[in-house]
C-alpha positions in Angstrom: -28.5 -41.2 22.7 -24.8 -41.6 21.1 -26.3 -41.1 17.7 -27.6 -37.5 18.8 -24.2 -36.5 19.7 -22.5 -37.6 16.5 -25.3 -36.0 14.7 -25.1 -32.7 16.5 -21.1 -32.7 16.0 -21.6 -33.0 12.2 -23.7 -29.8 12.1 -20.7 -27.7 13.2 -18.5 -26.8 10.3 -14.8 -25.8 10.5 -15.2 -23.1 7.8 -15.3 -19.4 8.7 -18.4 -17.4 8.3 -18.1 -15.2 5.2 -18.3 -11.9 7.0 -15.5 -12.9 9.0 -13.4 -13.9 6.0 -14.4 -10.6 4.1 -13.2 -8.5 7.5 -9.7 -10.4 7.2 -9.4 -9.7 3.6 -10.2 -5.9 4.3 -7.7 -5.7 7.2 -5.0 -7.3 5.0 -5.8 -5.0 2.1 -5.6 -1.8 4.5 -2.5 -3.3 5.9 -0.9 -3.7 2.5 -1.8 -0.3 1.2 -0.3 1.3 4.4 2.7 -0.5 3.6 2.9 0.6 0.2 2.4 4.0 1.2 5.3 3.8 4.0 7.7 2.6 1.6 7.1 4.9 -1.3 9.5 7.8 0.2 12.1 4.8 0.4 11.9 3.9 -3.2 12.1 7.5 -4.1 15.3 7.8 -2.0 16.7 4.7 -3.8 16.0 6.2 -7.3 17.8 9.4 -6.2 20.6 7.4 -5.0 20.6 5.4 -8.2 20.7 8.5 -10.2 23.8 9.8 -8.3 26.0 6.8 -8.7 28.2 5.7 -11.7 27.8 2.4 -13.1 29.3 0.2 -15.5 28.2 0.6 -19.4 26.9 -3.0 -19.3 24.7 -2.5 -16.2 23.3 1.0 -17.3 20.2 -0.3 -18.9 19.4 -2.6 -15.9 19.8 0.1 -13.3 17.6 2.5 -15.3 15.0 0.0 -15.7 15.0 -0.6 -11.9 15.1 3.1 -11.2 12.2 3.7 -13.4 10.2 0.8 -11.8 11.1 2.0 -8.3 10.0 5.6 -9.3 6.5 4.7 -10.6 6.0 2.3 -7.8 6.9 5.0 -5.3 4.6 7.5 -6.9 1.8 5.4 -7.1 2.4 4.4 -3.5 2.3 8.2 -2.7 -0.7 8.7 -4.8 -2.8 5.7 -5.3 -2.4 4.0 -1.8 -4.2 7.0 -0.1 -7.0 7.1 -2.5 -7.5 3.4 -2.8 -7.3 2.8 0.9 -9.7 5.5 1.7 -12.4 3.7 -0.6 -11.4 0.3 0.8 -11.9 1.6 4.4 -15.2 3.3 3.3 -16.8 0.2 2.1 -15.5 -1.7 5.1 -16.8 0.8 7.4 -13.7 1.4 9.2 -13.3 4.9 10.9 -9.9 4.4 12.0 -8.8 3.4 8.7 -10.4 6.1 6.8 -8.9 8.7 9.2 -5.6 7.3 8.7 -5.8 7.2 4.8 -7.2 10.8 4.8 -3.9 11.8 6.8 -1.9 10.0 4.6 -3.4 11.6 1.5 -2.8 15.1 3.2 0.7 14.3 3.7 1.3 13.0 0.2 -0.3 16.2 -1.1 2.0 18.2 0.9 4.7 16.2 0.0 4.3 16.4 -3.8 3.5 20.3 -3.6 6.8 20.8 -1.8 8.9 18.6 -4.3 6.9 20.7 -7.1 8.0 24.0 -5.7 11.6 22.8 -5.3 12.0 21.5 -8.6 10.2 24.6 -10.2 12.3 27.3 -8.2 15.6 25.5 -8.7 18.2 27.9 -9.9 
């Protein structure tokens, strides 16, 4: 009888089922994309502040590189994060995440159009 107990305990594995692991990956990816989108206005703000400050001649190339990198990462967060997040949430069949990314995309479009309007009508 003791051999039956040890045999049955060896059948139970400590690994997670593939569906549960896939769900965690989707959740983490959705959370990362949401964070990227939320951080993009901060990156634009840092780029704006960096452009207004005076730097030493020795550090100008470094700060220009940092500013460009943050600008592109911020633009990617505003444009790519909602699109990729909507695709990931659709594949993962997460309705609340789909709605969240659709709203994020709408806010991004309005923000980009507002920035374009201000830039194009600046006197």
